[in-house]
C-alpha positions in Angstrom: 0.0 0.0 0.0 1.0 3.6 -0.6 0.8 6.4 1.9 -2.1 8.8 1.3 -1.1 12.0 -0.6 0.2 14.8 1.6 -2.4 17.5 2.0 -1.6 20.7 0.2 -1.2 22.6 3.5 1.7 20.4 4.4 3.6 21.4 1.2 4.4 24.7 2.9 7.5 24.2 5.1 9.2 27.6 5.0 8.9 31.0 6.5 11.2 33.9 5.6 12.7 35.3 8.8 12.8 38.7 7.1 9.3 38.6 5.7 6.9 38.0 8.6 4.6 41.0 8.0 1.4 38.9 8.0 1.9 37.4 11.5 -1.4 35.6 11.7 -0.9 33.8 8.4 2.5 32.7 9.6 1.0 31.5 12.9 -1.7 29.6 11.0 1.1 27.7 9.2 2.7 27.1 12.6 -0.6 25.8 13.8 -0.9 23.4 10.9 2.4 21.7 11.7 1.8 21.8 15.5 -1.5 20.0 14.9 0.2 17.3 12.8 3.0 16.9 15.4 0.6 16.8 18.3 -1.7 14.3 16.6 1.3 12.1 15.7 2.8 12.3 19.2 -0.4 11.3 20.8 -1.0 8.5 18.4 2.5 7.1 18.9 1.8 7.1 22.6 -1.3 5.0 22.0 0.5 2.6 19.7 3.1 2.1 22.4 0.4 1.3 25.0 -1.0 -1.2 22.5 2.4 -3.0 22.3 2.9 -2.0 18.6 5.9 0.2 19.3 8.8 -1.3 21.3 11.4 0.3 23.5 9.9 3.6 24.7 8.7 6.9 23.4 9.4 10.4 24.4 6.9 13.0 23.3 7.3 16.5 22.1 3.9 17.7 23.5 4.6 21.2 24.9 7.7 21.8 22.8 5.9 22.6 19.5 5.7 26.4 20.2 9.5 26.4 19.8 10.2 23.6 17.4 7.7 24.4 14.7 8.7 28.1 14.2 12.3 27.1 14.4 12.0 24.5 11.7 9.9 26.7 9.4 12.4 29.6 9.7 15.5 27.6 8.9 16.8 27.3 5.3 16.3 23.6 4.6 18.6 23.9 1.5 21.7 24.9 3.4 21.3 24.9 7.2 22.4 22.2 9.7 20.4 20.9 12.6 20.2 18.0 15.0 16.8 17.6 16.5 16.3 15.9 19.9 13.8 13.3 21.1 11.3 16.1 21.8 11.4 17.6 18.3 9.2 15.4 16.1 7.8 18.5 14.5 11.2 19.4 13.3 11.7 16.1 11.6 8.3 16.4 10.0 9.0 19.9 8.6 12.5 19.1 7.4 11.1 16.5 5.0 9.7 13.1 4.0 6.1 11.8 4.3 5.0 11.7 7.9 4.5 7.9 7.4 8.2 7.5 7.0 8.8 9.0 10.4 6.0 6.9 11.9 7.7 3.8 10.4 10.8 4.7 12.3 8.9 4.3 15.6 7.4 1.1 14.4 10.9 -0.2 13.4 9.5 -1.8 10.2 11.0 -2.2 6.8 9.9 1.3 5.7 11.8 3.0 8.5 14.6 5.4 7.4 17.1 3.4 9.5 15.7 0.0 8.3 14.9 -0.9 11.8 18.5 -0.5 12.9 17.7 2.4 15.2 14.5 3.2 17.1 12.1 5.9 17.9 13.6 9.4 17.8 17.1 8.2 16.8 16.9 9.1 13.1 17.5 12.1 10.9 18.3 13.0 7.3 22.1 13.4 7.3 22.3 13.8 3.5 20.2 16.9 4.0 22.1 18.0 7.1 19.6 16.8 9.7 21.9 14.8 12.0 20.4 11.9 14.0 20.6 12.1 17.7 22.5 9.8 20.1 21.3 9.3 23.7 24.5 11.1 24.9 22.7 14.3 24.1 25.6 16.7 24.6 27.7 14.8 22.0 25.3 15.9 19.2 26.2 19.6 19.4 29.7 19.4 17.9 28.5 17.5 14.9 26.4 20.5 14.1 29.5 22.7 14.4 31.4 20.6 11.9 28.5 20.5 9.4 28.0 24.2 9.6 31.6 25.1 9.3 31.8 22.7 6.3 28.9 24.5 4.6 30.6 27.9 5.2 33.8 26.5 3.8 31.9 25.5 0.7 30.7 29.1 0.3 27.1 28.5 1.6 25.7 31.1 4.0 24.5 28.4 6.4 23.9 28.5 10.1 23.6 25.5 12.5 21.1 24.8 15.2 22.3 22.7 18.1 19.6 21.7 20.5 20.0 20.4 24.1 18.0 20.3 27.3 18.5 21.8 30.7 19.9 18.5 32.0 22.2 18.1 29.0 23.6 21.6 29.8 25.5 19.9 32.7 27.7 17.8 30.4 31.2 18.6 29.4 30.4 18.3 25.7 28.1 21.3 25.9 30.9 23.5 27.3 33.4 22.2 24.8 31.1 22.8 21.8 30.0 26.3 22.8 33.6 27.3 23.5 34.8 25.7 20.2 32.1 27.5 18.2 33.0 30.8 19.7 36.8 30.4 19.3 36.4 29.3 15.6 33.6 31.7 14.8 31.1 29.1 13.7 27.5 30.5 13.3 25.5 28.1 15.5 22.3 28.9 17.4 22.5 26.9 20.7 19.0 26.3 21.8 18.2 25.1 25.3 14.9 23.3 25.6 14.5 24.1 29.3 11.5 22.2 30.7 12.7 22.3 34.3 13.7 18.7 34.8 16.3 16.2 33.6 14.1 13.2 33.9 13.2 13.7 37.6 16.1 16.0 38.7 15.0 19.7 38.9 17.1 22.4 37.4 18.0 23.7 40.8 20.0 20.5 41.2 21.6 20.9 37.8 22.9 24.4 37.9 23.0 27.4 40.3 22.4 30.2 37.8 18.9 31.5 37.5 19.0 31.4 33.7 21.2 29.3 31.5 21.4 32.2 29.0 23.6 34.0 31.5 26.4 31.5 30.6 26.5 32.8 27.1 28.6 35.8 28.1 31.3 33.4 29.4 31.7 32.2 25.8 31.7 35.6 24.3 28.3 35.2 22.7 24.9 36.8 23.0 22.3 35.0 25.2 18.5 35.4 25.1 15.6 34.1 27.2 12.4 33.0 25.4 9.0 31.8 26.4 8.2 28.6 24.4 4.5 28.8 25.3 4.1 32.0 23.3 4.4 30.9 19.6 4.2 34.4 18.3 7.1 35.5 20.5 9.1 32.5 19.5 8.4 33.3 15.8 9.6 36.9 16.2 12.7 36.2 18.4 13.8 33.2 16.4 13.5 35.1 13.1 15.6 37.9 14.5 18.1 35.5 16.0 18.5 33.4 12.9 19.0 36.5 10.7 21.6 37.9 13.2 23.6 34.7 13.4 23.5 34.3 9.6 24.7 37.9 9.1 27.4 38.1 11.9 28.8 34.6 11.6 28.9 34.4 15.4 27.2 31.8 17.7 24.3 32.7 20.0 22.5 31.0 22.8 18.7 30.8 23.4 17.3 29.6 26.8 13.7 28.6 26.0 11.2 27.7 28.6 9.2 24.7 27.2 6.8 22.1 28.7 7.1 18.4 29.1 3.4 17.5 29.2 3.9 13.7 29.0 6.8 13.5 31.5 10.3 12.3 30.6 9.0 9.3 28.6 5.9 7.2 28.4 6.8 5.2 31.5 7.3 8.3 33.7 4.7 8.5 36.4 5.8 12.1 37.3 5.5 11.4 41.1 8.3 13.8 41.7 6.3 16.9 40.6 4.9 19.3 43.2 1.1 19.4 43.7 -0.5 21.4 40.9 2.6 21.6 38.8 1.4 19.4 36.0 -1.9 21.3 35.9 0.0 24.6 35.6 1.8 23.2 32.6 -1.4 22.3 30.8 -2.5 25.9 31.3 0.6 27.0 29.4 0.3 24.5 26.5 1.3 26.4 23.4 -1.0 24.4 21.1 -4.4 25.3 22.5 -3.1 28.8 23.3 -2.3 29.4 19.6 -5.6 27.9 18.6 -7.5 30.3 20.9 -5.5 33.2 19.5 -6.3 32.3 15.9 -9.9 31.6 16.7 -10.1 35.1 18.2 -8.8 36.4 14.8 -11.8 34.9 13.0 -9.9 31.8 11.8 -12.1 29.2 13.4 -13.4 27.8 10.1 -9.9 27.3 8.8 -8.8 25.7 12.0 -11.7 23.3 12.0 -11.0 22.3 8.4 -7.3 21.8 9.2 -8.1 19.7 12.2 -10.4 17.4 10.2 -8.1 17.1 7.2 -5.0 16.4 9.2 -6.6 14.0 11.6 -8.1 12.0 8.7 -4.8 12.1 6.7 -2.8 10.8 9.6 -5.2 8.0 10.5 -4.9 6.8 6.9 -1.1 7.0 7.3 -1.2 4.9 10.4 -3.2 2.3 8.6 -0.5 2.0 5.9 2.4 2.0 8.4 0.8 -0.8 10.5 0.6 -2.9 7.3 4.2 -2.3 6.3 6.2 -5.6 6.7 8.8 -6.1 9.4 12.4 -5.5 8.3 14.3 -8.3 6.5 17.7 -8.9 8.2 19.6 -9.5 5.0 23.3 -9.2 5.7 23.0 -6.3 8.0 26.0 -7.4 10.0 28.1 -6.6 7.0 26.9 -3.0 6.8 29.1 -1.5 9.4 31.4 0.1 6.9 30.9 2.4 3.9 32.3 1.2 0.6 35.3 3.4 -0.2 35.2 5.3 -3.5 38.8 5.7 -4.5 38.5 9.1 -6.2 41.6 10.9 -5.0 44.1 11.6 -7.7 47.6 11.6 -6.1 50.5 13.5 -7.6 53.2 10.9 -7.7 56.6 12.0 -6.2 59.4 11.0 -8.5 62.3 10.2 -6.2 62.6 8.6 -2.7 63.9 10.6 0.1 65.5 9.5 3.4 63.3 10.5 6.4 62.3 9.6 9.9 59.0 8.0 10.8 57.7 11.4 12.0 58.8 13.1 8.9 57.1 10.5 6.7 53.8 11.2 8.4 54.4 14.9 8.1 55.2 14.6 4.4 52.0 12.6 3.9 50.0 15.4 5.5 51.6 17.9 3.1 50.8 15.7 0.2 47.2 15.3 1.3 46.7 19.0 1.9 48.2 19.7 -1.6 46.3 17.1 -3.5 42.9 17.1 -1.8 41.2 20.4 -1.2 38.7 18.7 1.1 41.4 18.0 3.7 41.6 19.8 7.0 44.1 19.0 9.7 43.2 19.8 13.3 44.5 19.3 16.9 46.1 21.0 19.8 49.3 22.9 19.2 49.5 21.6 15.6 49.7 25.0 13.9 52.6 27.3 14.7 54.2 24.8 17.1 53.9 21.9 14.8 52.4 19.4 17.3 53.6 17.8 20.4 56.0 15.6 18.3 56.6 18.1 15.5 54.8 15.9 13.0 52.8 18.8 11.6 55.7 21.2 11.5 55.6 23.8 8.7 52.1 22.8 7.6 50.6 26.0 9.1 53.1 28.2 7.1 52.3 26.3 3.9 48.5 26.1 4.2 47.3 28.6 6.7 44.7 28.6 9.5 41.8 27.6 7.3 43.4 24.2 6.6 45.6 23.7 9.7 43.3 24.4 12.7 44.5 24.7 16.3 41.7 23.6 18.6 41.1 24.2 22.3 41.7 21.3 24.8 38.4 19.7 23.9 39.0 16.2 22.6 35.4 15.2 22.5 34.1 18.3 20.7 37.1 18.1 18.4 36.1 14.6 17.2 32.5 15.6 17.0 33.4 18.7 15.0 35.5 16.5 12.6 32.6 14.1 12.3 30.3 16.9 11.2 32.8 18.1 8.7 33.2 14.6 7.3 29.4 14.1 7.0 29.2 17.2 4.8 32.0 16.4 2.3 35.2 17.4 4.0 37.9 14.9 5.0 39.5 15.9 8.4 42.6 14.6 10.0 42.7 14.8 13.8 45.8 14.7 15.8 45.6 13.7 19.5 48.6 14.7 21.5 48.7 11.3 23.0 46.5 8.2 22.4 45.6 8.3 26.1 43.7 11.5 25.6 41.4 9.9 23.1 39.6 8.4 26.0 38.0 11.8 26.5 36.4 11.4 23.1 35.2 7.8 23.7 31.5 8.6 23.0 32.3 10.5 19.8 34.6 7.8 18.5 32.9 4.5 19.6 29.2 5.4 19.7 28.8 8.2 17.3 31.3 8.2 14.4 31.8 4.5 14.4 28.1 3.7 14.2 27.0 6.5 11.8 27.0 4.4 8.6 25.2 1.5 10.2 22.6 3.9 11.7 22.0 6.2 8.8 23.9 5.1 5.7 26.0 8.3 5.9 29.8 7.8 5.7 32.3 9.5 8.0 35.7 9.8 6.2 38.2 11.0 8.8 41.6 10.0 10.2 42.3 10.0 13.9 46.0 10.0 14.7 47.0 8.5 18.0 50.7 8.7 19.2 51.0 5.7 21.5 53.5 3.5 23.3 55.8 3.8 26.3 58.8 6.1 26.0 59.4 7.0 29.7 56.3 9.2 30.1 54.3 7.3 32.7 50.8 6.1 32.9 48.9 8.9 31.2 51.0 9.4 28.1 52.1 5.8 27.1 49.2 3.4 26.6 48.5 1.1 23.6 44.7 1.1 23.4 44.1 -0.5 20.1 42.2 -3.4 21.7 39.6 -1.0 23.0 38.9 0.4 19.5 39.2 -2.9 17.7 36.1 -4.0 19.8 33.9 -1.4 18.1 32.2 -2.1 14.8 32.6 0.7 12.2 36.2 1.7 12.8 39.3 0.8 10.8 42.7 0.7 12.5 46.2 0.9 11.1 49.4 0.5 13.1 52.6 0.9 10.9 56.1 0.2 11.9 58.3 1.8 9.2 58.6 5.3 7.6 57.3 4.0 4.2 54.4 2.2 5.8 53.6 5.3 7.9 53.4 7.4 4.7 51.3 4.7 3.0 49.0 4.4 6.0 48.3 8.1 6.0 47.2 8.0 2.3 45.2 4.8 2.7 43.5 6.0 5.8 42.7 9.4 4.3 41.0 8.1 1.2 38.9 5.6 3.1 35.2 6.6 3.6 35.2 5.4 7.2 36.7 6.6 10.4 40.3 5.3 10.5 42.5 5.3 13.6 46.2 5.5 12.9 48.3 4.3 15.9 51.9 5.8 15.8 54.4 4.4 18.3 56.2 7.4 19.7 59.5 5.5 19.9 59.5 5.1 16.2 59.2 8.9 15.5 62.9 9.6 15.6 64.5 6.1 16.0 63.5 4.7 12.6 64.7 6.2 9.3 64.4 5.0 5.7 63.7 5.9 2.1 60.1 7.2 1.5 58.5 7.7 -1.8 55.0 7.7 -3.3 54.2 4.1 -3.5 51.4 3.3 -6.1 50.8 0.2 -4.0 50.2 2.1 -0.8 46.9 0.3 -0.2 48.9 -2.9 0.6 49.2 -1.5 4.1 45.8 -3.0 4.8 47.4 -6.4 4.6 50.2 -8.1 6.6 53.8 -7.8 5.5 56.1 -10.8 5.7 59.3 -9.5 7.3 61.2 -12.7 7.7 60.9 -16.3 6.6 61.6 -19.4 8.6 60.5 -22.9 9.5 60.0 -23.2 13.3 57.0 -21.0 13.9 54.8 -18.1 12.8 55.2 -14.9 14.7 52.8 -11.9 14.4 53.7 -8.4 15.7 52.9 -4.7 14.9 54.3 -1.3 15.6 57.5 -0.9 17.5 57.4 -4.6 18.5 58.2 -5.6 14.9 61.7 -4.3 15.3 62.3 -5.8 18.7 61.2 -9.2 17.4 63.5 -8.8 14.4 66.5 -8.3 16.8 65.5 -11.2 18.9 65.1 -13.5 15.9 68.6 -12.5 14.6 70.0 -13.8 17.8 67.9 -17.0 17.8 68.9 -17.8 14.2 72.6 -17.3 14.9 72.9 -19.0 18.3 70.1 -21.5 18.2 69.5 -22.1 14.5 65.8 -21.3 15.0 64.1 -19.5 12.1 60.6 -18.1 12.1 58.1 -16.5 9.7 57.5 -12.9 11.0 54.5 -10.9 9.9 54.0 -7.2 10.5 50.3 -7.1 10.9 49.9 -3.4 9.9 46.1 -3.4 9.8 44.2 -4.4 12.9 40.8 -3.7 11.4 39.8 -5.0 9.0 41.9 -8.0 9.7 43.5 -10.0 6.9 44.8 -13.3 8.4 45.0 -15.4 5.2 48.8 -15.1 4.7 49.3 -15.9 8.4 47.0 -18.9 8.1 49.0 -20.2 5.2 52.2 -19.8 7.2 50.7 -21.8 10.1 49.9 -24.7 7.9 53.7 -25.0 7.4 55.2 -24.0 10.7 52.5 -25.4 13.1 53.4 -22.9 15.9 52.0 -19.5 16.6 53.3 -16.6 18.7 51.9 -13.1 19.0 53.9 -10.1 20.3 52.5 -6.7 21.0 53.0 -3.8 23.5 49.4 -3.7 24.7 48.7 -5.4 28.0 48.1 -9.1 27.8 44.7 -9.3 29.6 42.0 -8.8 26.9 44.8 -7.5 24.6 44.5 -7.7 20.8 46.8 -10.7 20.7 44.0 -12.7 22.4 41.8 -12.0 19.4 44.5 -13.0 17.0 45.1 -16.2 18.8 41.4 -17.0 19.0 40.8 -16.5 15.3 43.9 -18.4 14.1 43.4 -21.3 16.5 39.8 -21.7 15.5 40.9 -22.8 12.1 44.3 -24.4 12.9 43.9 -26.0 16.3 44.6 -29.5 15.2 47.7 -28.4 13.2 49.5 -26.8 16.2 52.4 -28.6 17.9 52.4 -26.3 21.0 50.1 -23.9 22.7 50.1 -20.4 21.2 52.4 -18.0 22.9 51.6 -14.4 23.7 54.3 -11.9 24.7 52.8 -8.7 25.9 53.2 -5.9 28.5 52.3 -6.5 32.1 48.8 -6.0 33.4 49.6 -2.8 35.3 49.5 0.9 34.5 52.5 2.0 32.6 55.2 2.8 35.2 57.4 5.9 35.0 60.9 4.9 36.1 63.0 3.6 33.3 63.9 0.5 35.2 60.2 -0.3 35.9 59.2 0.5 32.3 61.8 -1.9 31.0 60.2 -4.6 33.0 56.7 -3.6 32.0 57.0 -3.9 28.2 58.5 -6.7 26.1 62.2 -6.3 25.5 64.5 -8.1 23.0 65.8 -10.3 25.8 62.3 -11.2 27.1 61.1 -11.9 23.6 64.1 -14.1 22.9 64.0 -16.0 26.2 60.2 -16.5 25.9 60.6 -18.0 22.4 63.5 -20.3 23.5 61.5 -21.6 26.4 58.5 -22.1 24.2 60.5 -24.0 21.6 62.2 -26.2 24.2 
């Protein structure tokens, strides 16, 4: 069955912020969409109570006086927004048949996420409406990136980043507002202030009387708005949107809205004070607007609208309920976007001797020269050249537009990069240390990594993580690849030579997925070799056989490759033991076929890496390889790893913590004998 045709009144989705002379006609259009949104929200609640919608539902009843004018006033052709779970009206106005949005709640085969995400967790990323994640503060920085991307493409766009009074307590909100102000990104930060974060009142969330007062601390204008007065919202939002678009500066709006159905459908609201719920009903913007329009002799139009929209939506519900459930297909294979290899690299004619760090820096220079969509960002990467001087001279060559110093805000930085990537740019993000990426865990693991699976939108970006112990102690030394390898949707490279580092940068950059590039700090200056443009640079996604032998198959990556090589040279000379040694290079996706072939000949397996042994990535390698070669092995697999402790600081302790040449050699000898 097909959805019923959209009524003519719903083909009007735009209001000009600079052309609102006929206020009542504009308010009538607002009423039209408020009626549809309220009808749909109430019907969704009923369907949930009937067991036809799973999970839970969070209604926007009481928010429409803000959401509808805001959505109508934005330019759907260029602007960027991320609606929250209380902004169904915004989704409806932004586009698609209302039945498509209803299918999302029903999680059927017609849902925009194909049943992979539920309820309010959808959007239209191709048209710059970014889907929400439940970590609500993390949504804001995506809007920053998308808006900045639009401006870089020459489009006079603004962004709208929406969050609640509870969400205002999160660090991501602070990071995003500060970042927008520092980088001059024209984003309207809209607080939907309904007085409660679930059951926690605002007085237990913040001590200021109005959240708008915080705006001054970020160097931006702040305004307070009554979300129950649709006419006031229409006027103030129109002024604010025009101002942000013209000035290119961010602004904050603290809007008092209502939560007429509680936090979610299961919320009994027992925490409310006596009479509080009744006072909210009296401020409901929907009936208040209807009364205003009725007093302006619009009753007949209102009645016709009510009848037409109710009838239309009930027909839509009938079709949605008859839509089949989703077919699983091979959904587990849809974690990654298929990479379109469209970058035309300018081949460098001659190899040049350089260090590991210089090779990565040279790859940056090549990318910035050959790909106009590239942007490099991070802390201290511009004039200073980065903590390890990898980006040295890039700022002088390409300027502040392409080489962006960011504040100390790892989470917002990755979210900002994600928004840039969603809109057609290809950012490269440098973390000062891999350890600091833990501050961006939500953005990396739950947002960027899952974007393609959730929405079909690719996120092409590179995250560079200097890792490994070099005498810097527990907070600057960790190998965390096992954490990120656990997450679907991420690719991971860990090179060990200058040429592979150069190749890995190009391969990671051209990929249409988030790629983590682990760079062992010890290799930055200790390894040197010839580096050239290698037409076969994509081979870095596969293992490289470093040595050949007969007595076992060894797998390593990063700095450990070189330690293993030293140990094997000793074993071959003094014990006449020889081994196949593979430099894994790519941790995700994982190509084990060459290693499997080796195991069929050597019948022994050892894995060496610097990450800790407990739940380290070596355990995954052993598990996958043993599952196919168990009966061919002549000895239990060997894992040589760092100790299960924090990384110690003193040189003597660090030497005991991580594998050394001597420990690798002695472990292999004991294993063989």
